[in-house]
C-alpha positions as CSV (number, residue, x, y, z in Angstrom):
1,M,24.1,-32.9,88.0
2,T,23.0,-29.3,88.7
3,L,23.0,-27.9,92.2
4,D,19.2,-27.6,92.2
5,H,18.9,-31.3,91.1
6,L,21.4,-32.4,93.8
7,L,19.6,-30.4,96.5
8,Q,16.4,-32.3,95.8
9,Q,18.3,-35.4,97.0
10,L,19.9,-33.8,100.1
11,H,17.9,-33.1,103.2
12,H,20.5,-33.0,106.0
13,P,21.1,-29.3,106.8
14,A,24.9,-29.4,107.0
15,V,25.2,-31.5,103.8
16,R,22.9,-29.1,102.0
17,D,25.0,-26.2,103.2
18,L,28.2,-27.9,101.9
19,A,26.6,-28.6,98.5
20,W,25.3,-25.1,98.2
21,L,28.7,-23.6,99.1
22,L,30.5,-25.7,96.5
23,G,28.0,-25.2,93.7
24,A,26.2,-21.9,94.2
25,P,26.9,-18.9,92.0
26,A,29.3,-16.3,93.3
27,L,28.1,-12.8,94.3
28,L,30.8,-11.1,92.2
29,D,31.6,-11.2,88.5
30,A,34.8,-13.1,87.9
31,D,35.6,-10.7,85.0
32,H,35.8,-7.8,87.4
33,Y,37.3,-9.5,90.5
34,P,39.8,-12.3,91.2
35,I,37.3,-14.8,92.6
36,W,36.6,-18.5,92.3
37,S,34.4,-18.6,89.2
38,D,31.0,-20.2,88.7
39,H,32.6,-22.6,86.1
40,A,35.1,-23.7,88.7
41,S,32.2,-24.2,91.2
42,Q,30.3,-26.4,88.8
43,Q,33.4,-28.5,88.3
44,L,34.0,-28.8,92.0
45,L,30.3,-29.8,92.6
46,Q,30.6,-32.6,90.1
47,Q,33.8,-33.9,91.8
48,A,32.0,-33.7,95.1
49,Q,28.7,-35.3,94.0
50,S,29.4,-38.8,95.2
51,L,30.8,-37.6,98.5
52,L,27.7,-35.4,99.1
53,L,25.3,-38.3,98.3
54,Q,27.3,-40.5,100.7
55,L,27.2,-37.9,103.4
56,E,23.4,-37.6,103.0
57,Q,23.2,-41.3,104.0
58,Q,26.0,-41.1,106.6
59,P,26.7,-37.6,107.8
60,E,28.7,-38.6,110.8
61,P,32.2,-37.9,109.2
62,L,31.1,-34.3,108.4
63,L,29.5,-33.8,111.8
64,A,32.6,-35.1,113.5
65,H,34.7,-32.7,111.5
66,L,32.5,-29.8,112.4
67,A,32.6,-30.8,116.1
68,T,36.4,-30.5,116.2
69,R,36.1,-26.7,115.8
70,P,32.7,-25.8,117.2
71,V,32.0,-22.1,116.4
72,K,29.2,-19.7,116.8
73,R,30.2,-17.4,113.9
74,L,28.7,-18.3,110.5
75,G,32.0,-17.5,108.7
76,Y,33.9,-20.1,110.7
77,Y,31.2,-22.7,110.0
78,V,31.6,-22.0,106.3
79,E,35.4,-22.4,106.5
80,N,34.9,-25.7,108.4
81,L,32.6,-27.0,105.7
82,L,35.0,-26.1,102.9
83,G,37.9,-27.5,104.9
84,F,36.1,-30.9,105.1
85,A,35.5,-30.8,101.3
86,F,39.1,-29.9,100.4
87,S,40.4,-32.7,102.7
88,H,38.1,-35.3,101.2
89,L,38.0,-34.6,97.5
90,P,40.4,-36.6,95.3
91,E,43.6,-34.9,94.3
92,W,43.0,-31.9,96.5
93,Q,45.4,-31.2,99.4
94,I,45.3,-28.6,102.1
95,I,48.9,-27.2,102.5
96,A,47.8,-24.7,105.2
97,E,44.6,-23.7,106.9
98,H,44.0,-20.7,109.2
99,W,47.7,-19.8,109.0
100,P,48.5,-16.8,111.1
101,I,50.8,-14.2,109.5
102,R,52.9,-12.2,111.8
103,D,55.7,-9.6,111.7
104,P,57.9,-9.0,114.8
105,Q,55.5,-6.4,116.2
106,R,52.0,-7.8,115.5
107,T,49.7,-10.3,113.8
108,L,48.8,-9.2,110.3
109,G,46.0,-11.7,109.7
110,E,45.6,-15.3,108.7
111,L,45.4,-17.2,105.4
112,D,42.1,-19.2,105.1
113,F,43.5,-21.9,102.8
114,L,46.6,-22.7,100.8
115,L,45.7,-25.6,98.5
116,Q,47.3,-28.0,96.1
117,T,44.7,-28.2,93.4
118,P,44.3,-31.0,90.8
119,G,46.4,-30.4,87.7
120,F,48.4,-27.4,89.0
121,E,52.0,-27.4,90.2
122,T,51.6,-24.1,91.9
123,L,49.5,-23.4,95.0
124,L,46.2,-21.7,95.4
125,H,45.6,-19.1,98.1
126,L,41.8,-19.0,98.8
127,E,40.1,-16.5,101.1
128,C,36.5,-17.5,101.9
129,A,33.5,-15.4,102.8
130,F,29.8,-16.0,103.1
131,K,28.0,-12.6,103.2
132,V,24.5,-11.2,103.3
133,Y,23.7,-7.7,102.3
134,L,20.6,-5.6,101.8
135,Q,20.5,-3.0,99.0
136,H,19.6,0.2,100.7
137,Q,20.8,2.9,98.2
138,P,20.5,1.5,94.6
139,Q,22.0,4.7,93.1
140,L,25.3,3.9,94.8
141,G,25.9,0.6,93.0
142,I,28.1,-1.8,95.0
143,Q,28.5,0.9,97.7
144,G,24.7,0.8,98.4
145,F,24.6,-2.6,100.2
146,Y,24.6,-2.9,104.0
147,G,24.7,-5.9,106.3
148,P,21.4,-6.5,108.3
149,N,22.7,-5.4,111.7
150,A,26.1,-3.8,111.7
151,E,28.1,-1.2,109.9
152,D,29.3,-3.9,107.5
153,Q,29.1,-2.8,103.9
154,L,29.8,-4.8,100.7
155,H,32.3,-2.4,99.3
156,L,34.3,-2.3,102.5
157,K,34.4,-6.1,102.7
158,L,35.7,-6.1,99.1
159,D,38.4,-3.6,100.0
160,K,39.5,-5.8,102.9
161,L,39.3,-9.0,100.9
162,F,41.3,-7.9,97.9
163,H,43.6,-5.3,99.4
164,Q,44.4,-6.8,102.8
165,Q,43.6,-10.5,103.0
166,L,44.7,-11.9,99.6
167,P,48.0,-10.0,99.5
168,L,49.0,-11.6,102.9
169,S,50.3,-14.7,101.0
170,Q,52.9,-12.4,99.4
171,H,54.5,-11.8,102.8
172,S,58.1,-12.9,103.2
173,S,57.2,-15.1,106.2
174,V,54.9,-17.1,103.9
175,T,57.0,-17.5,100.8
176,A,60.1,-18.4,102.8
177,Q,58.3,-21.5,104.2
178,L,56.9,-22.8,100.9
179,N,58.5,-25.2,98.5
180,Q,56.2,-24.2,95.7
181,P,55.1,-20.8,94.5
182,I,51.6,-19.5,94.9
183,G,50.1,-19.3,91.4
184,H,46.7,-17.9,92.2
185,R,45.1,-15.8,94.9
186,L,41.3,-15.9,94.8
187,G,38.3,-14.9,96.9
188,W,35.6,-17.5,97.5
189,F,32.8,-15.0,97.8
190,K,29.3,-16.4,98.1
191,G,26.1,-15.4,99.8
192,W,22.8,-13.6,99.2
193,L,21.9,-10.1,98.2
194,F,18.5,-8.7,99.2
195,Y,16.7,-6.1,97.2
196,P,13.7,-3.9,98.0
197,W,10.4,-5.8,97.6
198,E,8.8,-5.4,94.1
199,V,11.5,-2.9,93.0
200,P,13.2,-4.4,89.8
201,P,17.0,-4.4,90.5
202,D,19.3,-2.7,88.1
203,T,22.3,-4.4,86.7
204,I,25.3,-3.4,88.9
205,R,28.8,-3.4,87.5
206,G,30.9,-6.0,89.3
207,L,28.0,-8.2,90.5
208,A,27.4,-11.6,89.0
209,K,24.2,-11.7,87.0
210,Q,23.0,-14.9,88.5
211,H,23.9,-14.3,92.1
212,P,21.5,-15.6,94.8
213,R,19.0,-13.0,95.8
214,G,16.0,-12.3,98.0
215,W,13.9,-9.3,99.1
216,W,13.6,-7.0,102.0
217,Q,10.8,-4.8,103.5
218,T,10.2,-2.7,106.5
219,L,7.6,-4.1,108.9
220,G,5.2,-1.4,107.9
221,N,5.4,-2.4,104.3
222,A,5.4,-6.2,105.0
223,R,2.4,-6.1,107.4
224,R,-0.4,-6.2,104.8
225,R,1.4,-8.8,102.6
226,L,1.8,-11.2,105.5
227,Q,-1.7,-10.7,106.8
228,Q,-3.1,-11.6,103.4
229,S,-0.6,-14.4,102.6
230,P,-2.0,-18.0,102.2
231,A,1.5,-19.5,102.5
232,Q,3.4,-21.0,105.4
233,W,6.4,-19.2,106.7
234,I,9.4,-19.9,109.0
235,L,12.0,-17.7,110.6
236,L,15.6,-18.6,109.7
237,P,18.2,-18.4,112.5
238,R,21.6,-17.1,111.4
239,S,23.0,-20.6,111.5
240,R,20.6,-21.6,108.7
241,W,21.2,-18.7,106.3
242,I,23.3,-20.6,103.8
243,S,21.4,-23.1,101.7
244,P,17.7,-23.0,100.6
245,V,15.4,-24.6,103.1
246,W,14.0,-28.1,103.0
247,L,11.6,-29.2,105.8
248,A,9.9,-32.5,106.4
249,A,6.2,-32.5,106.0
250,G,4.5,-31.7,109.4
251,T,7.3,-29.4,110.6
252,A,5.9,-26.6,112.6
253,T,5.5,-23.4,110.6
254,L,3.6,-20.1,110.8
255,S,0.8,-18.7,108.7
256,G,1.2,-15.2,107.3
257,P,-0.9,-13.6,110.0
258,Q,1.0,-15.5,112.7
259,M,4.3,-14.4,111.3
260,C,3.1,-10.8,111.2
261,E,2.0,-11.1,114.9
262,W,5.4,-12.5,115.8
263,L,7.2,-9.7,114.0
264,E,5.1,-7.1,115.7
265,H,6.0,-8.4,119.1
266,H,9.7,-8.7,118.2
267,F,10.1,-5.2,116.9
268,A,8.2,-3.8,119.8
269,H,11.2,-4.8,121.9
270,L,14.2,-5.3,119.6
271,H,15.5,-3.9,116.3
272,T,17.2,-7.0,115.0
273,P,16.2,-7.7,111.3
274,Q,14.6,-11.1,110.8
275,L,15.1,-13.4,107.8
276,L,11.9,-15.1,106.7
277,V,11.3,-17.9,104.3
278,E,8.1,-18.5,102.3
279,L,7.5,-22.2,101.9
280,L,6.1,-24.3,99.0
281,S,4.6,-27.7,99.6
282,S,6.0,-30.6,97.5
283,N,5.8,-34.4,97.5
284,S,9.1,-34.6,99.4
285,G,8.3,-32.0,102.1
286,M,8.3,-28.2,102.2
287,L,10.7,-26.2,100.0
288,E,11.9,-22.6,100.1
289,K,10.0,-20.5,97.6
290,N,11.8,-17.2,98.5
291,R,13.5,-15.5,101.4
292,G,13.6,-12.0,102.6
293,F,14.4,-9.7,105.5
294,V,11.9,-7.8,107.5
295,V,13.5,-4.8,109.2
296,D,12.0,-2.3,111.6
297,D,10.7,1.0,110.2
298,S,13.7,3.0,111.4
299,W,16.3,0.7,109.7
300,S,16.5,2.7,106.5
301,E,16.8,6.1,108.3
302,A,19.5,4.7,110.6
303,H,21.6,3.4,107.7
304,S,21.2,6.6,105.8
305,L,22.5,8.5,108.8
306,G,25.3,6.0,109.5
307,K,24.0,5.2,113.0
308,R,24.1,1.4,112.7
């Protein structure tokens, strides 16, 4: 069953998030980076299909697992979801999770997961990340993507993931405590990349061709579009950024003009980019048609000058 087909049967937000994390395409091309591949994701999604359908009917085990490590950061929520999957899928075993690595002077970091995977005698070291970036400077390739708020940049995250986090499992304090060698060290790197509205994106070396994507606009450019939009819209809080939205019929939404008015008021006081979803009505409820960030009119200039 494909991810899209499975999501049609899953409505609980946490269960949808888990399914999306397991089955969604990676942001990066596995031919260029040591990452968990899309083929491996499809296999894992098939293994998890019955578990996900069961959780849709009875989500309590997943919710209880999430409640044991309540977190506000989206990255920790992602790790918690994946930890639940790895601990419940047949033939998978978590050898270590959130393992702090120290030398005598300091903490070097922590390993997200050491896993015993089906069919392999060696262990898998997996570092997990869910990230969201906006393409600001297309001419710079991978170096042209920025996080919505902070100084986070895609290429800096990749440097950290592949040159700092994954090599941690080669540390002597790790290998000395293991009975099995680590056979693979991979990044689980998923998320969404957002491109300027109505600007066809170029193919960028290192990015997966089928990665999840959206759009972004400044408020000045989005104003007319929203005021003329016949669709219904919602704002997505950070905690709901992972999987495509499904809403029950009758859920409160905003019209395009109402969304525009809300954004005008927001950006008059704050500079925080906002993630919007345009909705499409269906027989089962309202589905996500597309998603995109609206940023204030100074966002591009601030990033160009390195002020954010």
